[in-house]
C-alpha positions as a printed Julia matrix, in Angstrom:
74×3 Matrix{Float64}:
   0.1    -0.27   0.09
   3.23    2.4    0.58
   5.84    2.62  -1.6
   8.21    2.78   1.25
   6.53   -0.22   3.48
   5.31    2.38   5.91
   1.53    0.95   5.65
   1.03   -2.34   4.98
  -2.65   -4.16   4.47
  -3.38   -7.61   4.69
  -6.57   -9.67   4.17
  -7.47  -12.35   6.61
  -9.41  -14.85   4.98
 -10.46  -16.75   8.99
 -12.76  -13.81   9.81
 -15.46  -12.23   7.5
 -17.08   -8.66   6.9
 -20.43   -9.22   5.37
 -21.73   -5.89   3.6
 -24.56   -6.13   1.37
 -22.75   -7.11  -1.83
 -22.0   -10.44  -0.26
 -18.78  -11.25   2.23
 -15.37  -10.15   1.74
 -12.26  -11.06   4.43
 -11.42   -8.87   7.34
  -8.46   -6.04   6.56
  -5.85   -5.45   8.78
  -4.05   -1.99   8.24
   0.1    -1.84   9.75
   1.97    1.38   9.91
   5.04    2.49  10.83
   5.44    4.02  13.67
   7.04    7.14  15.04
   8.85    7.51  18.51
   6.88   10.32  20.89
   8.56   12.51  22.84
   6.68   13.57  25.91
   8.54   16.6   26.72
   7.6    17.99  23.18
   4.34   18.21  23.31
   2.98   21.8   24.28
   1.16   23.21  26.71
  -1.94   23.9   23.83
  -1.87   20.1   22.58
  -2.69   19.34  26.44
  -5.67   21.07  26.71
  -7.06   19.08  24.16
  -7.01   16.32  26.46
  -9.88   17.86  28.82
 -12.42   14.84  28.47
  -9.72   12.39  29.58
  -9.23   12.08  33.31
  -5.66   10.13  32.61
  -4.51   12.53  30.03
  -1.24   12.41  32.11
  -0.35    9.05  32.63
  -1.53    7.91  29.2
   1.18   10.71  27.64
   3.76    9.23  29.9
   2.95    5.7   28.73
   3.32    6.85  25.51
   6.62    6.31  23.56
   5.27    5.9   19.79
   2.63    7.03  18.01
   1.09    5.69  14.64
  -0.09    7.14  11.42
  -3.73    7.98  12.97
  -1.93    9.79  15.99
  -2.86    7.15  18.2
  -0.63    6.41  21.29
   1.37    3.24  21.37
   3.25    1.61  24.99
   6.63   -0.06  25.05
């Protein structure tokens, strides 16, 4: 899916997804990750966590960010 192997997609034949047109294998997408340094997040960015009660704990556990911005642990 990506010329530099940063994004891969796989069809999982063992698991089917039902659509109106019929069943297809489930798709799994895997992306490269980017190292994340907790010290680089700005105060403005931290304000976006206002609905998350354990935001600081999550940020401390975050070491990588994937292609959609999701935090990943060790």
